[in-house]
C-alpha positions in Angstrom: 7.4 4.8 -10.0 7.8 2.5 -7.0 4.0 1.9 -6.9 3.8 1.3 -10.6 6.7 -1.2 -10.5 5.1 -3.0 -7.5 1.8 -3.4 -9.3 3.6 -4.7 -12.4 5.7 -7.2 -10.3 2.6 -8.1 -8.2 0.5 -9.0 -11.2 3.4 -11.0 -12.7 4.2 -12.9 -9.4 0.4 -13.5 -8.7 0.0 -15.2 -12.1 3.3 -17.3 -11.6 2.3 -18.3 -8.1 -1.2 -19.2 -9.0 -0.1 -21.4 -12.0 2.4 -23.2 -9.8 -0.3 -23.8 -7.2 -2.8 -25.2 -9.7 -0.2 -27.7 -10.8 1.0 -28.7 -7.4 -0.3 -31.9 -5.7 -1.2 -29.8 -2.7 -4.0 -28.1 -4.7 -5.4 -31.6 -5.4 -5.3 -32.4 -1.8 -2.6 -35.0 -2.0 -0.3 -35.6 1.0 -2.1 -33.1 3.3 -4.4 -33.5 6.2 -8.1 -33.2 5.6 -10.8 -31.3 7.4 -13.9 -32.7 9.1 -16.5 -30.0 7.8 -15.2 -27.4 10.2 -16.4 -23.9 9.5 -13.9 -21.2 8.2 -14.7 -17.5 7.7 -12.6 -15.8 5.1 -11.9 -12.0 5.3 -10.2 -10.0 2.5 -7.6 -7.2 2.9 -7.7 -3.5 2.3 -9.3 -2.5 -1.0 -10.0 -6.1 -1.7 -13.2 -8.2 -1.7 -14.4 -11.7 -1.3 -13.1 -12.5 -4.8 -9.6 -12.5 -3.3 -10.5 -16.1 -2.1 -11.8 -17.4 -5.4 -8.9 -19.9 -5.4 -8.6 -20.6 -1.7 -12.2 -21.1 -0.8 -12.9 -24.0 -3.3 -9.6 -25.6 -2.3 -10.6 -25.5 1.4 -14.0 -27.0 0.6 -12.2 -29.8 -1.6 -10.1 -30.8 1.5 -13.0 -31.1 3.9 -13.9 -27.6 5.2 -17.0 -25.4 5.0 -16.1 -21.9 3.9 -18.0 -18.7 4.4 -17.2 -15.4 2.7 -17.3 -12.1 4.6 -19.8 -10.3 2.4 -17.3 -7.5 1.7 -17.1 -6.3 -1.8 -14.4 -3.7 -1.3 -12.7 -3.5 2.1 -12.5 0.2 2.5 -13.7 2.7 5.2 -13.8 2.3 9.0 -12.6 -1.1 10.0 -14.5 -0.9 13.3 -17.8 -0.6 11.4 -16.9 -3.6 9.4 -16.3 -5.5 12.6 -19.7 -4.4 14.1 -21.5 -5.4 10.9 -19.8 -8.8 10.7 -20.5 -9.8 14.4 -24.0 -11.0 13.5 -22.6 -13.0 10.5 -20.0 -14.6 12.8 -22.8 -15.5 15.2 -24.8 -17.2 12.3 -21.8 -19.1 11.1 -20.9 -20.4 14.6 -24.5 -21.4 15.3 -24.7 -23.3 12.0 -21.3 -24.9 12.7 -22.4 -25.9 16.2 -19.3 -24.4 17.8 -16.3 -22.1 17.5 -14.9 -21.5 14.1 -11.6 -20.5 12.4 -11.0 -17.3 10.7 -8.5 -16.7 7.9 -7.8 -13.1 7.0 -5.5 -11.5 4.4 -3.7 -8.3 5.3 -6.3 -6.0 7.0 -8.6 -8.9 7.1 -6.3 -10.6 9.7 -6.8 -7.6 12.0 -10.6 -7.7 11.4 -10.4 -11.4 12.4 -8.5 -10.5 15.6 -11.1 -7.9 16.5 -13.9 -10.4 16.0 -12.1 -12.9 18.2 -11.5 -10.3 20.9 -15.2 -9.4 21.0 -16.5 -12.9 20.8 -13.9 -15.4 21.9 -16.7 -17.9 22.6 -17.2 -18.0 18.8 -13.7 -18.1 17.5 -11.1 -20.9 18.2 -8.3 -19.8 15.7 -7.3 -16.7 13.8 -4.9 -17.1 10.9 -3.5 -13.8 9.6 -1.7 -13.8 6.2 0.5 -10.9 5.5 -1.2 -8.8 8.2 0.3 -5.6 9.8 -0.2 -6.8 13.3 1.1 -3.7 15.2 2.3 0.0 14.7 -0.6 0.9 12.4 0.5 2.7 9.2 4.1 2.4 10.3 3.9 -1.3 9.4 3.3 -0.4 5.7 6.5 0.1 3.7 7.4 3.7 3.2 7.2 3.5 -0.7 3.6 2.3 -0.6 2.3 4.0 2.5 1.3 7.4 1.0 -0.7 5.8 -1.8 -2.6 3.5 0.6 -3.3 6.3 3.1 -4.6 8.5 0.3 -7.0 5.8 -0.8 -8.1 5.4 2.9 -8.6 9.1 3.3 -10.6 9.3 0.0 -13.1 6.7 1.1 -13.4 8.2 4.6 -14.9 11.4 3.2 -17.9 9.3 1.7 -18.7 7.6 5.0 -18.5 10.6 7.2 -16.1 9.0 9.6 -14.2 10.9 12.2 -11.1 12.7 10.9 -8.9 10.6 13.2 -10.3 7.3 11.8 -7.6 5.0 10.6 -4.7 7.1 12.1 -2.5 6.8 15.2 -5.0 9.2 17.0 -7.9 6.9 16.5 -9.4 5.8 19.9 -12.0 3.3 18.7 -11.9 -0.3 19.7 -10.3 -1.4 16.5 -7.2 0.6 17.2 -6.2 -2.0 19.7 -5.6 -4.3 16.8 -3.1 -1.9 15.3 -1.1 -2.1 18.4 -0.7 -5.9 18.5 -2.8 -6.6 21.6 -2.9 -10.3 22.7 -6.0 -12.3 21.8 -8.1 -13.8 24.7 -7.1 -17.1 26.3 -8.1 -20.1 24.3 -8.0 -18.4 20.9 -5.1 -19.8 18.9 -3.2 -17.3 16.7 -1.1 -17.8 13.6 0.7 -15.4 11.4 2.0 -16.3 7.9 4.3 -13.6 6.3 7.0 -12.9 3.8 10.1 -10.8 4.0 9.5 -10.0 0.2 5.9 -8.8 0.9 6.4 -5.3 -0.5 3.5 -3.8 1.3 3.7 -4.9 4.9 7.1 -4.8 6.6 7.6 -8.4 7.8 8.9 -7.3 11.2 5.4 -5.9 12.0 3.7 -9.1 10.5 5.4 -11.4 13.0 3.6 -11.9 16.3 4.8 -12.4 19.9 1.5 -13.9 20.8 1.3 -17.0 18.5 3.0 -19.0 15.9 4.9 -17.4 12.9 5.6 -19.0 9.6 7.7 -17.4 6.9 7.2 -18.0 3.3 8.4 -16.4 0.0 6.3 -14.1 -2.2 4.7 -10.7 -2.6 1.8 -9.4 -0.6 -0.9 -10.0 -3.2 0.1 -13.5 -4.1 0.1 -14.9 -0.6 -3.5 -16.0 -1.2 -2.4 -18.3 -4.0 1.0 -19.4 -2.6 1.5 -23.2 -2.5 3.6 -22.9 0.7 0.8 -20.9 2.4 -1.7 -23.6 1.4 0.6 -26.3 2.8 0.9 -24.5 6.1 -2.9 -23.9 6.3 -3.7 -27.5 5.8 -1.4 -28.5 8.7 -2.3 -25.7 11.0 -6.1 -26.0 10.5 -5.6 -29.7 11.3 -4.4 -28.6 14.7 -0.7 -29.7 14.4 1.8 -27.7 16.6 4.4 -25.5 15.0 7.1 -28.1 15.4 5.1 -30.8 13.5 4.3 -28.3 10.8 7.9 -27.5 10.3 8.8 -31.2 10.0 5.9 -31.8 7.5 7.1 -28.9 5.5 10.6 -30.1 5.3 9.5 -33.5 4.2 7.3 -32.0 1.6 10.3 -29.9 0.3 12.4 -33.0 0.2 9.7 -34.8 -1.9 9.5 -31.8 -4.3 13.2 -31.9 -4.8 13.1 -35.6 -5.5 10.4 -35.1 -8.1 12.4 -32.4 -9.7 10.3 -29.4 -8.5 12.2 -26.3 -7.8 12.8 -25.9 -4.1 10.9 -23.1 -2.3 12.5 -21.4 0.8 12.0 -23.4 4.0 9.0 -22.5 6.2 10.5 -21.3 9.5 8.3 -21.2 12.6 9.7 -18.8 15.0 8.9 -16.6 17.9 9.0 -12.8 17.1 11.6 -12.3 19.9 13.8 -15.3 19.0 
């Protein structure tokens, strides 16, 4: 019942959030900083694919960035193998860009982005994780949803002949480091965007001690079409420090209120241990 209710609420919330985004000036690129053709690699979450970014990718292009999709149709199976296969794609994108790139990952995609940055910090300048379980593995998934997601994971493991421990706390592959919140190499900026209402990932495990945290409102699945997330992305990708992002978000909220747009919860940059 909990899973069914979540799916219903997620679909309803996704539609609502996307409709609000499409009508917001942010989606038209108004009042936000623009990119200078910097390259961004987008990585989807567990059981999702590149279609997750069908709204975000065109928006990023519209505001001045060059986006690249991961090539993942359905993100299931061994994450370490995904990382190994994506390393060559990362190299190609960075070579084409002429320098280090940014990675935006939703949910599990954020951990894959961290793993890529850990292996090739010379190619990655910034990892932005959206609703990602940054430590404690499966314990970061809410108890109501955890059995269903783990069952899906186990089902697909049988088809790829992965080790029995793959994806569990007993896994010893390199990707298991990402499930324990290991710090990224020096020089790689890290940003986490999360929601206390996520519904899949416990927000306490989505906040990081090793970078900047931004809290928004919304369910896990709609974070990729959340106007507050887009506003944060535009400022963070432009290189603004967290203090400036906070001030710009507060100013945007005040402008929304003046124009009669319902107020969203304030974005709150914070340290995990604050």
